[in-house]
C-alpha positions in Angstrom: 1.4 47.8 31.6 4.3 48.3 29.2 5.9 45.0 30.3 2.6 43.2 29.7 2.3 44.7 26.2 5.9 43.7 25.4 5.2 40.2 26.7 2.0 39.9 24.6 3.9 41.2 21.5 6.7 38.7 22.0 4.3 35.9 22.4 2.4 36.8 19.3 5.6 37.2 17.3 6.8 33.7 18.4 3.3 32.3 17.6 3.4 34.0 14.1 6.8 32.6 13.4 5.8 29.2 14.6 2.7 29.3 12.3 4.8 30.5 9.3 7.3 27.7 10.0 4.6 25.1 10.2 2.9 26.4 7.0 6.3 26.2 5.3 6.8 22.6 6.4 3.2 21.8 5.4 3.8 23.1 1.9 7.3 21.6 1.6 6.0 18.2 2.9 3.2 18.3 0.3 5.6 19.1 -2.5 7.9 16.3 -1.5 5.0 13.9 -1.5 3.8 15.0 -4.9 7.3 15.1 -6.5 8.4 11.9 -4.7 5.3 9.9 -5.8 5.7 11.3 -9.3 9.3 10.0 -9.7 8.3 6.8 -7.9 5.5 6.3 -10.4 7.6 7.0 -13.5 10.5 4.8 -12.4 8.2 2.0 -11.2 6.2 2.0 -14.5 9.4 2.1 -16.6 10.8 -0.8 -14.7 7.6 -2.8 -15.0 7.4 -2.1 -18.8 10.9 -3.5 -19.2 9.5 -6.8 -18.1 6.5 -6.4 -20.5 3.7 -6.2 -17.8 0.3 -5.2 -19.3 -1.0 -1.7 -18.9 -4.1 -2.9 -17.0 -2.0 -4.8 -14.5 0.4 -1.8 -14.2 -2.6 0.5 -13.4 -4.0 -1.9 -10.8 -0.7 -2.7 -9.1 2.4 -0.6 -9.8 0.7 2.8 -10.4 -1.7 2.3 -7.6 1.0 1.3 -5.1 3.2 4.2 -6.2 0.4 6.8 -6.0 -0.8 5.4 -2.6 2.7 5.6 -1.0 1.9 9.0 0.5 -1.2 7.6 2.3 0.8 4.7 3.6 3.7 6.8 5.0 1.4 9.5 6.4 -0.8 6.9 8.2 2.2 5.1 9.6 3.7 8.4 10.8 0.3 9.4 12.3 -0.3 6.3 14.3 3.3 6.4 15.7 2.4 9.9 16.9 -0.8 8.6 18.5 -3.0 10.2 15.9 -5.1 7.2 14.8 -7.9 9.5 13.6 -5.6 11.0 10.9 -4.5 7.6 9.8 -8.0 6.2 9.4 -9.7 9.4 8.0 -6.8 9.8 5.6 -7.6 6.4 4.0 -11.4 7.0 4.0 -11.0 10.6 2.7 -8.5 9.5 0.0 -10.9 6.8 -1.2 -13.7 9.3 -1.4 -11.5 11.8 -3.2 -10.3 9.1 -5.7 -13.9 8.5 -6.8 -15.4 12.0 -6.3 -12.5 14.2 -7.3 -10.1 12.1 -9.4 -12.6 10.1 -11.4 -15.0 13.0 -11.5 -12.3 15.2 -13.2 -11.3 12.4 -15.5 -14.9 11.9 -16.7 -15.4 15.6 -17.0 -12.6 15.9 -19.5 -13.0 12.5 -21.3 -15.3 9.7 -22.0 -14.2 6.4 -20.6 -15.6 3.0 -21.6 -15.7 0.4 -18.9 -15.2 -2.7 -20.8 -12.4 -4.6 -19.2 -13.3 -7.7 -17.3 -10.3 -7.4 -15.0 -11.3 -3.9 -13.9 -14.9 -4.9 -13.3 -13.8 -7.9 -11.2 -11.5 -5.7 -9.3 -14.4 -3.4 -8.3 -16.0 -6.4 -6.7 -12.9 -7.1 -4.8 -12.8 -3.4 -3.7 -16.3 -3.7 -2.3 -15.4 -6.9 -0.4 -12.3 -5.3 1.0 -14.3 -2.2 2.1 -16.9 -4.3 3.8 -14.3 -6.3 5.8 -12.5 -3.1 6.8 -15.8 -1.5 7.8 -16.7 -4.5 10.0 -13.3 -4.4 11.7 -13.7 -0.6 12.3 -17.2 -0.3 13.6 -17.5 -3.4 15.7 -14.5 -2.8 17.9 -12.7 -0.1 19.7 -9.6 -0.6 17.6 -8.3 -2.4 14.5 -5.9 -4.9 15.9 -2.7 -6.4 14.6 -4.5 -9.6 13.7 -7.1 -7.8 11.7 -4.4 -5.8 10.0 -2.7 -9.0 9.1 -5.9 -10.3 7.6 -6.2 -7.2 5.4 -2.6 -7.4 4.3 -3.0 -11.1 3.4 -6.0 -10.1 1.2 -3.7 -7.6 -0.6 -1.2 -10.3 -1.4 -4.0 -12.6 -2.6 -5.4 -9.9 -4.8 -2.0 -9.2 -6.4 -1.5 -12.9 -7.1 -5.0 -13.0 -8.6 -4.4 -10.0 -10.8 -1.1 -11.3 -12.2 -2.5 -14.8 -12.8 -5.5 -13.5 -14.6 -3.7 -10.9 -16.7 -2.7 -13.4 -19.4 -3.9 -12.4 -22.8 -3.8 -8.7 -22.1 -2.0 -6.5 -24.5 1.6 -6.0 -23.5 3.4 -2.6 -23.8 6.9 -2.1 -24.8 9.1 0.4 -23.0 11.2 2.7 -25.1 13.0 4.2 -22.1 16.7 3.5 -22.3 17.5 4.1 -18.6 19.2 1.1 -17.0 17.6 -0.9 -14.2 20.2 0.5 -11.8 19.2 4.1 -12.5 15.5 3.2 -12.2 16.1 1.5 -8.8 18.1 4.5 -7.6 15.2 6.8 -8.6 12.8 4.5 -6.7 15.0 4.7 -3.5 15.4 8.5 -3.8 11.7 9.1 -4.3 10.9 6.8 -1.4 13.1 8.9 0.8 11.3 12.0 -0.4 8.0 10.4 0.5 9.3 9.5 4.0 10.5 13.0 4.9 7.6 14.6 3.1 5.1 12.6 5.2 6.9 13.5 8.4 6.7 17.2 7.6 3.1 17.0 6.4 1.8 15.1 9.4 3.6 17.2 12.0 2.3 20.4 10.5 -1.3 19.0 10.1 -1.4 18.0 13.8 -0.1 21.5 14.7 -2.9 23.3 12.7 -5.5 20.9 14.0 -4.5 21.7 17.6 -4.2 25.5 16.9 -7.5 26.0 15.2 -9.4 23.4 17.4 -10.3 21.3 14.4 -10.6 17.6 15.0 -7.9 15.3 13.5 -10.7 13.5 11.6 -11.6 16.7 9.7 -7.9 17.4 9.0 -7.5 13.8 7.7 -10.6 13.9 5.5 -9.7 17.3 4.0 -6.2 18.6 3.9 -4.4 15.3 4.3 -6.8 13.3 2.0 -6.7 15.8 -0.8 -3.0 16.3 -0.4 -2.3 12.6 -0.6 -4.7 12.3 -3.6 -2.8 14.8 -5.7 -0.6 12.0 -7.2 -3.8 10.2 -8.3 -5.2 13.4 -9.8 -2.1 14.0 -11.8 -1.6 10.4 -12.9 -5.2 9.9 -13.9 -5.5 13.1 -15.8 -2.2 12.4 -17.7 -3.5 8.9 -18.5 -6.8 10.4 -19.7 -5.1 12.9 -22.0 -2.7 10.3 -23.3 -5.8 8.0 -24.0 -4.4 5.4 -21.6 -7.9 4.8 -20.2 -7.1 1.4 -18.8 -4.5 2.8 -16.5 -6.7 5.7 -15.4 -9.6 3.5 -14.1 -7.2 0.8 -13.0 -5.3 3.3 -11.0 -8.3 4.6 -9.1 -9.7 1.2 -8.2 -6.3 -0.3 -7.4 -5.4 2.7 -5.3 -8.5 2.4 -3.2 -7.8 -1.3 -2.7 -4.3 -0.6 -1.7 -5.4 2.2 0.7 -7.6 -0.3 2.6 -5.6 -3.5 2.5 -2.0 -2.1 2.6 -2.3 1.3 4.4 -4.8 0.2 7.1 -3.3 -3.3 7.1 0.4 -2.3 7.5 -0.4 0.6 9.8 -2.5 -1.5 12.3 0.2 -4.3 12.2 2.7 -1.7 13.3 0.4 -0.3 16.0 -3.4 -1.0 16.5 -5.6 1.8 15.3 -7.8 3.3 18.0 -11.4 4.2 17.0 -12.4 7.4 18.8 -15.8 8.2 17.4 -17.9 5.4 15.9 -20.8 7.6 14.8 -18.5 9.9 12.7 -16.7 6.8 11.3 -20.0 5.2 10.3 -21.0 8.3 8.4 -17.7 8.6 6.6 -17.7 4.9 5.7 -21.3 5.3 4.4 -20.2 8.1 2.1 -17.2 6.0 0.9 -19.6 3.2 -0.1 -22.0 5.7 -1.8 -19.2 6.8 -4.1 -18.2 3.2 -4.9 -21.8 2.4 -5.7 -21.9 5.4 -8.1 -19.4 3.7 -10.3 -21.4 0.4 -10.2 -24.7 2.2 -11.0 -23.1 4.2 -13.9 -21.8 1.0 -15.3 -25.0 -1.0 -14.9 -27.4 1.7 -16.2 -25.3 2.6 -19.3 -26.1 0.5 -22.3 -22.9 1.5 -24.0 -20.8 1.2 -20.8 -19.4 4.6 -21.7 -19.1 7.1 -18.8 -18.8 10.8 -19.7 -19.2 14.4 -18.5 -22.6 14.0 -16.9 -21.2 11.3 -14.7 -18.2 13.4 -13.8 -20.5 16.3 -12.8 -22.5 14.0 -10.5 -19.3 12.8 -8.8 -17.8 16.2 -8.5 -21.0 17.7 -7.2 -21.5 15.0 -4.6 -17.9 15.4 -3.5 -18.4 19.2 -3.0 -21.6 18.6 -1.1 -19.9 16.1 1.2 -17.1 18.6 2.0 -19.7 21.3 2.7 -21.4 19.0 5.2 -18.3 17.9 7.2 -16.7 21.4 7.2 
């Protein structure tokens, strides 16, 4: 009996240490993702402003790509570890969080006028991209390399379109005196932080999913999605408080486009994404479309095209309800 008790105690101690270690790596990984994306964002924007790229274009491209880097690396890491559910639910969950949480918080603290033609056109492109992604996801057992290539090609096309149609936008001047070499070095260092942070975060997420018997889908839609959306939260709120409203909306829409076309596209090119449960996937995709339609309805029903606190409360409330349902 004594030996059995000692064995149980030792097993529990090892398990506790393992859980503590995994929790440590989960937190460290998340911090590396947030800090890495923050430095990647700042250095990328500074480099872009040196070449006098407009704020709207920066929001739709540079900022969106930088803040979506965690989603990309986490999805790649997940699919290479045979965890396609995390890769897919990470993208869907992040897109839901970008509208429900990020835009909801932004509108709660500030009024935003939707009056830029480029942003409105970009929402249409987001809807088209989402429909194509959904058709690929729900009509087959996997998203193939060919389909991933189609999505990635759409991304390149959208970037070309944005740059070509940005003529006439106000240009911003960069007062940052850092040299291009230092900025590129920061981009490389922050990219390494994102890589190792994603590895730690994914490994720990998979561990806790297995330990608590929670599906990888739920982990991807909650912990991973919110974790990878933190850069968008910080970036958008900073843009709102600095009155850079073009960047805040552009970042959200651009980030969602990048999540679908780049994250899903690149990940499925590397390794086809297996679809394990179409029913759950259809539900999650439906919620994603609901949040996208919220923005369109707010825009269409508002005579002044100004969104404010009431719209933010609707988005945040809907986001909380969705989480209560899936958890």
